[in-house]
C-alpha positions, 0 to 999 in steps of 0.5 A: 569254383574252377568245376563248376565253370569248367564243366558247367554245374552249379556251383550252388549244387559242388557246394552242397555235395563237397562236405560227403564227398571229404567225409567219405575220403573221396576229397580232402581240402586244400586250404590257402589262397588257390586252396579248395578240394583235390580228389584223395585218390587217381581219377582212374581209381573212382568210379561213377557209383561209388561217386554218386552213393555219396553226393546224391540221398539216393539213387533207387528209381522208387521209394520203396527200395530207399532204407527208409521206407517199409512199403505196405505193398510190398508182400503183394507188388508185382512190379517190386522185383522189376524195380529190384532188377534195374537197381541192380543193372544201373549199380553194377554198371555205374561201378564199372564206369571209372570217373576218367571216362566221363573226362 
């Protein structure tokens, strides 16, 4: 709740992603009064890319780059190489942004 208020984020959204972040080991649960979640390692050791890959269902710019979708036009698609390159660029960039860069 504190994070949601301080950063003007939806509490409902944060509650929906915390189980994934905990399961992946990015955060740990703290029980008791004043409990909640805390980072499992120093903030400067997290990249935005790793957080987004855990918290979001998919980050690909088009559905055909997600693991569960096979496009029937993939073999002849003229735009697929562009989308793949964009996806690679986004992923590479997000892996250079540290959580502390956003704090």
